[in-house]
N, C-alpha and C positions, 0 to 999 in steps of 0.2 A: 326934136329939143336940144339944148347943149348939155353936154356930161362933161365932167372933170373926171380923171382918173388921178390917183397919185402913188406913184410906183411903177415903173417900166420895168418888173422883173418878170419870172414868168406868167404871174397870174394878173399883174396889172395890165402887160401887153397882151392876153389872151382876152380881157373884158373889152379894153380897146378896141379890139379887133371886133368883139363882136355885138357892142354898142353901134360902131360905125358900119358894121355889116347891116344893120337894122337900121341904116340912115339917119342916125345922129350926127350932129358934129362931136368929136370928142376931142378934148383937151387934156394932154397928156404930160405929167409932170414929173420928173425925179431930179433929186438933188447932185447926184452923178453923171457928172459930164459924159463919159463913154456911154452911159445908157440910150442915149438917141441911135449912135450908129449900130450899138449892138441890135435897138430894137427896128430899127430901117430893114437891118440885113435880115432877120428873124421874121418880118411884115413880108417882104419881098418873094423870100422864099415860100413862105405857106400859101401865100396869093400864086403863086407859079405851079406849086401842085395840085392849088385847086382847079386852075385852069385847066392843067392835062388834063386831072382826071376827068373835066367837062363837067365841074359842079358847080361853076361858075364862068362866066365869058369874061373875055380880057376888058370889057367896058366896066363891068360889076366891078371888077379886082380894080381897073382905075377908080374908082369912085368911090371906093372903102379906104384906098389910099389918101386922097384929096378930102376925107372926112374928117382924117386924123392930124390932128396939130401938135405940132411939142410947144411948152411955152417955157420961160427962163424963169418962173416966180409964178406962185399962186396967187397973183392977183389978175391974174388972167382967167382965174374962174370966176368975175365978178357976176357974171351974166348966168351962170348953169343954174338950173332947175334939180340935178342931182351931180353930186359928189363922192365918188365912193373910192375907198382909199384900200390901197392892197401894198402896205409894207409889211415889215418884218414883225413877230410877234411878240412884242414888248410893251406893253400896256401905257407906262410913258413917254414912250415916242408916240406911240398913235395920241394920246392925251394933248401934245403938244403940236402935234399936227391940228388937230381940230380947233384949238385954243385961235391958232392963225387962220385958219379958213371960215370960222364962225365969224368973226371980225370983216372978213374980204367978201362973202356971198350975201345973196338979197333974203331975205327974211322968212320968203317961200321956199327957197333952196331946200332940197332932202341931203339929209348927211349921214354916209351911209360907210361901216366897215366890213371889210370881207375878211375877218379874222374867222380863222375855223376852231377855236376853242375859248377865247377871254369873253368876258362878259361884257356885252353889250351896255347895260346898266351903268356899270363900271366907268367904261368909254366917254360914257356920255355925262356923265357925271361932273364933269368940270363943265361941259358947256351951258351958257347961259341957256338956251332953249333944247333942253334935253328931250322935249317933248317930238322933235322933227328929226330925231336920230333912232337909226334904225340900222340892223346887220343883215347884209347879201351878200351871203358867203354862195361861191362857185367854186367848183370844183377842177383838178389839174387833169388835162388841157382844158381851162375855159372855152375854146372852141368846138372842143367835142363832146365833154361831157354836158349831158341835157339837163342835169340837176340843177336847181339853187335853191338851198335854205334861204328864207325871211324870217328874221328872230326879231321882234319887236321887241323892248325894253320896259322896265316897270313902267318908264314916262313917255312911252311912245303911242302919239296920239294914231287915234283908230283908223283917221281919213291918212296919215302917213302911210300906214301899214298897208290900206287899201290899193293908195296909190302906188306904193311900191312893187307892189305884188301887179298890178296892170301893168304897168314898166315893163318889168322882167318878164312877163307874160309875153309880151308884145315884141320880145325881140326873140322870141322860139324858143325859150327855156320852160322846161317844167318846174314849175314852184312848188314849195310845200313851206307851211309856218311850223315855226318849232319855238318852244318856250324859250327864255332866255336862261337855259342851264348851261353846266360845263360840257362841251363837246357836241350841243345841240342833238341833232339825232344820228348823224352819221356817224361823226366819230365817239358819240358815244358807245353807240349800240355794236358798231366793229370794233370793238377793242379787244374782246375773247378771240376774236380769228386770229391776233397776232399773239396774244398772253395766254391762250392756253394751249395753240400752239408751241410756244417757248417752254411751257411748261412740261407736255407731253416729253419736249428736246431732253429737258431739265433731267426728268425722272426717269430717262435711258431706257423709255418703250421704242423710241423709233429717230433715225435721224433725220434730218431737213428734206433729203431727198425723199424719203419715204412719207411724212408727214405731205409735202407739199403732192405725192404724187395721190395719195389717200384724197386726199380735199378735192382734186381733180378729176379723179376718176369717178369716186362714188358719190361727189357731190355737185359736180359739173360747172366748179368754179373755173373761169379762166387761167387765174393764176392760184398757185398756192399762197399761204402765207408767209413763207420764207423767200419766195421769188417776190411777191409782192413787197417786202419789206426792203430789200436790195432795188428794188425800181424805185421806190417812194422815196428812198435814202433813208438810210438807220438814224441818221442825226433827226430828221425830221419825224420821224414816225417816235421816236423815243421821248421827242419834246412834247407832242402830243401827250402821249401815254402818261408822262409825268406832270402836264397840266391838269389832265383830268383829274389824275390822283390825288394831287393837293387842291385841288379845286372842291372836291367831294371828303375833304378834310380827312381825308388817308384811308379813304374806304377799300377794304383789301380788295374787294372785286376789279380794281384799277390798277392794284401796284406792279409798278414796272420790274421787269426782270435786270438781275445784272448780267446776264448772257446776252444782250443788247445794249446796256452800260460801256461792257467790255469793249463789245464791237466799234462803239462810237468811239471811245476811249484809245482805242488802236487804230482807229479812222479809216476802217474797215466799212464804209458808209453803203457801199452797194453797187451799183453799176456805175456812178457816177465818177469814183474813187478806182475803180476795178476790181476791188476787192470787197466783198459783203459776205453773206451765207455762203456764196459760190464763188468761184475765182474765174473772171471775166477776162483774163490775158487769152491771146491768141494763141491756142493750139491746148489750152486749159482742158482737164479730163472733167466730163459733167459727171459726176457721181450718179450710180445705177441706184435705185430704189428697191424697199424690199417689199416684193408685191404679194404679202401674204394676205390672202381675202378677209380673215377675220380680224388682222390687225389693221389692216385700211377700213373696214370696215368702223372697227372698235375707234378708232381714230377719229374720223368723219362726224360720228352720232355724238362724241364728246366736244367734238369743236362747234357743231352746230346745235346742239342742247343748251349749251352757253349763250351762243347767240341768240336761240328764240327767248329762253331768260330775260335777256338785257332787254329786250324788244317789249316784252310781255310785261314789263318793270317799266318802261317809259311809257307804254298804254296808262297803265295803273295811275303812274302820277303826273297824266294828263299832260305829257311832253307834247306830244301832237297825236291826231288822230289818227284811226287804225291804219284807213287808206293812206296818207302821208307817210306812215311810217314804213309799210313794205315799197310803196314807192320810191322812198328816199333811200333806201339801199338797191333797190332794182337799177335805176337811173345815176345814182350818187356813185356806186362802187362795183356796179355792174355784178351782182348777185345773181344767178340762175335763178330765184324766186323771190318773193315776199315773206318774212320770216315767220308772220302770223298767218300766212296761209299756208308756209311749210307745215308750221303746228299743226294746223286740221288734218294735215295729210298725214302725217307720223304719228300724231293721237296724243293730246294733249293728257291723258293721264300717264302717258309710255314718257312723255318731256317730265313731267312733274318728279315718277320717279326715279328716274335717272339721277335728275338733282337730289332728291332723297338721299339718293343710296351715294353719291360723290362726298354728298353732305358726311353722312355715317362714317364714310370712309376716312375721311380727311379732318372732319371737327373744325373748318375753316369758312368764315365768314363768306369765303369768296365762291362758296358753293351753295349761297343758301336761295332758296326758290323763293321766286314773287309770289307774292300776296295774289297777282292776279291769277297764277296759274292755279293756285289753289284754291279759289273762290270759282274756277269755272271747273276744276273736275268737281267739286263737290256740288255745284248746280247743272251739272251735266251737259253744258255750254260750248261751243265752239267760238274762234274768233269771225266766222263768216258763216 
């Protein structure tokens, strides 16, 4: 099939490579002239690395490259069956793009946004045919991360949902279906991984290195929250948190932190700026964590129970199925276990007891327990 991609940044480039690898003809558009050279260099580097590692043959690499064509104008999307937008997280820019695209493509073309947190329904609101609009959210890097969230808007036709899922499944991805609510599955449920870790730091319980050590040692996470925020970029992570907070009408559960806001203001964005929660300059001293076992276990459990509570709430509000929630967190952000399965292992009564203890200590809505947990404890049920 012929696929149009708008935006040749990290996400758009990755999606283009994924689609081309699956044998599709890909038309890539970016309004920045320099984007083409940057994309070509990046693609050559990626393909060369895959050939060296014997993941693909030289012939396959040449085929992938041949499948991708830059177009100088979106008029080139005329015969596309699917167009995916992957530009900056600004709803007005996205709406403007689809105003143009809709007047170019055929009536059966699926229109999709790769937005990570904006409303699919709102973006589609200005479309003449919002029923063919859908969210198709890849995770960065798109070539490596297996998960893709499929998000129908209020007006999305069931056939568009089914067809979109089949297409992305055929590209070798793991798809989950999410309700059109802020952050969808992953970016909603993952907020406490960052937010509660920062809160623990702000309260003086532990420093960045100790919190990261605790989550890796006792939780089995590949990266601690501060390492991960530095990897993602504090500007990006903060913007997602701020967006989810605003979209949920300032629900205290998602409240951004002054700590991260100040990091962004100071341009300590993480690895890409050379400084974030950690210093990435050559020869910089890596701080040593406090490896106190009791402290580490308490940190891990406090963050984990907040994540479990958020996953339970997502299930309660029918954001996604039990399986899709757990798949999303393991395949989308590399969590060592599905959170709902983890809740069963730890004991749902223990999860509820911890949430109630935190609420009684702080009296903040941030720590309100999900009704889902209360019902399951009352009925003596597990998630699985």
